[in-house]
C-alpha positions, 0 to 999 in steps of 0.5 A: 074906354071913357078916359075918366075910367082909365088907369094911366093918364097922359103924364104917367109913363108908358108901361113897356120899355123897349131897347135895341129891337133891331139888335142882331143877337140871338138873345132876347132880354126881358125884365118883368120887375125893372121899374117901380113906377106907380100910376098917379091915380093910385096915389103911391099905393098908400105905402112909403117911398122906402117900401116902393124903393126896396125889393118888394117894389122893384128888382134892385139893380136888374135894369142897370145890368140888363141895359149893359148886357143888352148893349154888350150883346146887341140884344133886344131888351123889353122891360116893365116900368111899373112896380110889381106892387101895381101888378106883377108881370110874372104872375098870371092874372088872378094869382094871389100875388098878382096884386099883392095886399101884403108883401114881406111884412108891408101892407099895400092898402091900395091892393087890399080888397081891390074891386075886380074892375080895378084889377082889370084896369091894371091888367089891361093897361099894364100887364097885357101891353107888356106881354104883347110886346114880348110876344110881338118881339118873339114873332118878329125874330122868328119871322126873321129866321132867328127864334130868340133865346129868352133870358128873363132877368131878375134880382133877389134880396140877400135876406128874406122872411122865409130865409132869415140867414143870409142867402148864400147864392150869388146867382140863381139859375131857374128853369121848369121843364126845359133845362137845356140852356140852364144846365150849360150856364150853371156849369160855366158859372160854377167853373168861374171859381168865385160863385155860389150858384143856386139851381132853382134857388132862391126860387123855382119856376112853375106853371101856376106862379110864373108867366114868362117861362111857361107862356112865352118860352116853354109853349113856344119851344124857345131856349131860355133861362131865368136868372136871379142875381143877388141885389147887394152885388148889383146895387151899384153901377160898378156891380152892374157893369161887372155882372153884365160883362160876366154874363156877356161872356158866358151866355154865348158860350152856354148857348153854343153848348146847348146847341142853339 
């Protein structure tokens, strides 16, 4: 490709972050919305710094939780550095919210009426390298005789336009067809005694609006779960450490109960 036609330049960060790829844990952590970088060529997407730093631009706090959880479990961790507003790495390409022109009331000018060739560049240089990294790590772990249990890490805002009252859940446990790991984890989280646990709340997983669970997990027959932690609980390092410690205790127990 002619370098003038590329989206990412030398000074832009690599889209994929990878940590502890040689970790001995059976878990593989992924975070589709860990970062909020924007390629220099897109000139900030035409939105404010306040918007790119709020929940529409990044899953607030989830990278800190995931890094700590990866360290506690000695688990591989793969994450996306670019904002979901550049391209959402948990949406199939072509989905209406893959490159969203409007998000929670904020217009994203660089995404409004985006030409097909520009959407293609975002897919080729950001979306697909991330998906290949996940698929490659799954393949390596399988080859080593240890098919991974995938934990998809996300966070959600305490309030949202479609739910104006404060969302009551501390954590949401999401699944689609395969609830083996989810059900054991839900029971353990509820047994903690201090949590309101959402079962497919505040979101649910499906084949048309999600990518990681249907494609990487269900098609490969992998044990998995998608987690959503409320952002006000993990906005600080103290909160991130507390949730990483809790999940590091409960995930191995959940996997054992699920027969993994």
